[in-house]
N, CA and C of each residue as an Amber inpcrd file, in Angstrom:
protein
   159
 -21.5360000 -11.4760000  20.3880000 -21.3540000 -10.5700000  20.1830000
 -22.2120000  -9.6650000  19.4870000 -21.9530000  -8.5740000  20.1260000
 -23.2800000  -7.5120000  19.8740000 -23.3210000  -7.4730000  18.3380000
 -24.5870000  -6.7080000  17.5500000 -24.1960000  -6.6130000  16.0090000
 -23.7170000  -5.0200000  16.0140000 -23.2560000  -4.4250000  17.0220000
 -22.2920000  -3.2190000  16.7340000 -20.9550000  -3.3820000  17.3930000
 -20.5360000  -4.4220000  18.0930000 -19.4890000  -4.6730000  17.5830000
 -18.7120000  -5.0470000  16.6810000 -17.6060000  -4.6830000  16.7340000
 -16.6640000  -5.0740000  15.3850000 -15.5360000  -6.2160000  15.6050000
 -15.7960000  -6.8750000  14.9660000 -15.1340000  -8.4480000  14.9870000
 -13.8710000  -8.1590000  14.3470000 -12.9670000  -7.8660000  15.4400000
 -11.6250000  -8.0320000  14.8980000 -10.7470000  -9.2050000  15.2730000
 -11.0220000 -10.4860000  15.3250000 -10.5630000 -11.8420000  15.8190000
  -9.6310000 -12.0140000  14.2770000  -8.1290000 -12.1490000  14.1270000
  -7.5660000 -12.4430000  13.3880000  -6.8100000 -11.3720000  12.8790000
  -7.2330000 -10.4470000  13.2570000  -6.4330000  -8.9610000  12.4160000
  -5.0900000  -8.6730000  13.2410000  -4.1230000  -8.5130000  12.4560000
  -2.2500000  -8.8650000  12.9520000  -2.5230000  -7.2920000  13.6340000
  -1.3160000  -7.6120000  14.6420000  -0.6490000  -6.7930000  15.4610000
  -0.0060000  -5.1050000  14.9260000  -0.2340000  -4.4480000  14.6130000
   1.5140000  -3.5330000  14.7250000   2.0600000  -4.2080000  14.1150000
   2.9680000  -4.2950000  15.4590000   4.5670000  -5.1330000  15.4130000
   4.5060000  -6.5280000  14.3920000   3.3770000  -6.9240000  14.0490000
   3.1430000  -8.1590000  13.2230000   3.3680000  -7.7740000  11.9000000
   3.0910000  -6.5980000  11.3350000   2.6260000  -6.2120000   9.9100000
   4.2090000  -5.9380000   9.3740000   4.5360000  -6.0270000   7.9500000
   5.3490000  -6.0200000   7.0460000   6.1010000  -4.6050000   7.0990000
   7.0060000  -4.4570000   6.9560000   8.0450000  -3.0270000   7.5010000
   7.0360000  -2.6310000   5.8360000   7.3820000  -1.0640000   5.6980000
   7.0970000  -0.3400000   4.0310000   8.7160000  -0.4700000   3.5250000
   8.4000000  -0.9500000   2.2650000   9.7760000  -0.7320000   1.3650000
   8.9610000   0.3680000   0.7000000  10.7380000   1.1380000   1.2000000
  10.3820000   2.3970000   0.5270000  11.3210000   2.2010000  -1.0830000
  11.4980000   1.6680000  -1.1790000  12.4020000   1.5980000  -2.8710000
  11.1410000   1.3050000  -3.8810000   9.5420000   1.3440000  -2.8660000
   8.4200000   1.5000000  -4.1120000   7.2430000   2.4470000  -3.9970000
   7.0800000   2.7150000  -4.9740000   6.1620000   4.1260000  -5.1250000
   4.6650000   3.6430000  -3.8610000   4.6340000   5.1320000  -3.3960000
   3.6720000   4.7590000  -2.1390000   2.3180000   5.0320000  -2.7770000
   2.6070000   5.6470000  -4.3350000   0.8780000   5.6150000  -5.1280000
   0.2410000   4.7990000  -5.5690000   1.2790000   3.9640000  -5.9930000
   0.8500000   2.2760000  -6.3920000   1.0950000   1.1660000  -6.1060000
   1.9230000   1.7800000  -5.1640000   2.2920000  -0.1510000  -4.4750000
   3.5670000  -0.9510000  -5.1090000   3.8950000   0.1400000  -6.2690000
   5.0370000  -0.9340000  -6.6730000   4.4960000  -1.5620000  -8.0010000
   2.9860000  -1.2380000  -8.0750000   2.3670000  -2.1160000  -9.7190000
   2.8580000  -1.4020000 -10.7920000   3.1440000   0.2320000 -11.0610000
   3.4770000   0.8360000 -11.9470000   2.0550000   1.5310000 -12.4630000
   1.0810000   1.2170000 -12.0750000  -0.7310000   1.8370000 -12.8390000
  -1.4480000   1.7070000 -11.1690000  -2.5080000   2.5490000 -12.0870000
  -3.2720000   2.6800000 -11.0980000  -5.0420000   1.6330000 -11.2580000
  -5.7340000   1.4990000 -10.5410000  -6.7720000   0.7460000 -10.1860000
  -7.4220000   0.5250000 -11.9250000  -7.2780000   1.7850000 -12.4540000
  -7.8640000   1.5470000 -14.0030000  -7.1000000   1.2090000 -14.7230000
  -5.7410000   1.1670000 -14.1950000  -5.0650000   0.3780000 -15.8870000
  -4.1340000   1.4800000 -16.1090000  -4.0980000   2.7910000 -15.8000000
  -3.4430000   3.6130000 -16.6580000  -1.7380000   3.8010000 -16.1030000
  -1.0230000   4.2090000 -16.2330000   0.3780000   4.1920000 -15.5320000
   0.3270000   5.7080000 -14.9250000   0.9600000   4.9460000 -13.2670000
   0.6730000   5.6580000 -12.7010000   1.6480000   7.2890000 -12.8020000
   1.0900000   7.7730000 -12.4850000   1.1920000   9.7270000 -12.9000000
   3.0110000   9.6670000 -11.8310000   2.4520000   9.0590000 -10.3850000
   3.7530000   9.6030000  -9.4300000   4.9640000   9.1610000 -10.0900000
   5.3750000   7.5960000 -10.1290000   6.4810000   7.3150000 -10.6540000
   6.3760000   7.0510000 -12.3870000   5.7440000   7.4360000 -13.1590000
   5.7610000   7.1620000 -14.5530000   5.3760000   5.7340000 -15.0620000
   5.1810000   4.7700000 -14.1840000   4.7900000   3.3750000 -14.5100000
   5.7830000   2.5660000 -13.5920000   7.3060000   2.8970000 -13.7710000
   8.1720000   2.4610000 -13.1350000   7.8080000   1.4760000 -12.1580000
   7.1440000   1.8960000 -11.0430000   6.4820000   1.6300000  -9.6350000
   7.6390000   1.1610000  -8.5070000   8.4730000   2.3600000  -9.0120000
   9.7910000   3.0250000  -8.5760000  10.0730000   4.0020000  -7.2490000
  10.5750000   4.8240000  -6.2650000  10.2250000   5.7910000  -5.4030000
  10.8640000   6.3970000  -6.0750000  10.2500000   7.8670000  -6.5700000
  10.8920000   9.0220000  -6.8380000  11.2450000   9.7210000  -6.0560000
  12.4300000  11.2070000  -6.0630000  12.4960000  12.0040000  -5.0560000
  13.5450000  11.1860000  -3.7760000  13.1470000  12.5680000  -3.1850000
  13.2980000  11.9330000  -1.6020000  14.3540000  12.5910000  -1.2240000
  14.9130000  11.7230000  -0.0130000  16.2020000  12.5920000   0.3490000
  17.7520000  12.3150000  -0.0360000
């Protein structure tokens, strides 16, 4: 391997990745908080997806 090559050994193929849970908030990923520990402004801290069709 050359120093400019990317080591992608062990990375999952797209079809192997888990499906996205549409019930979770897309901003905080369902945690309800930001990385800074503040309540998520998008879902109000619930971790649930809001709005939609």
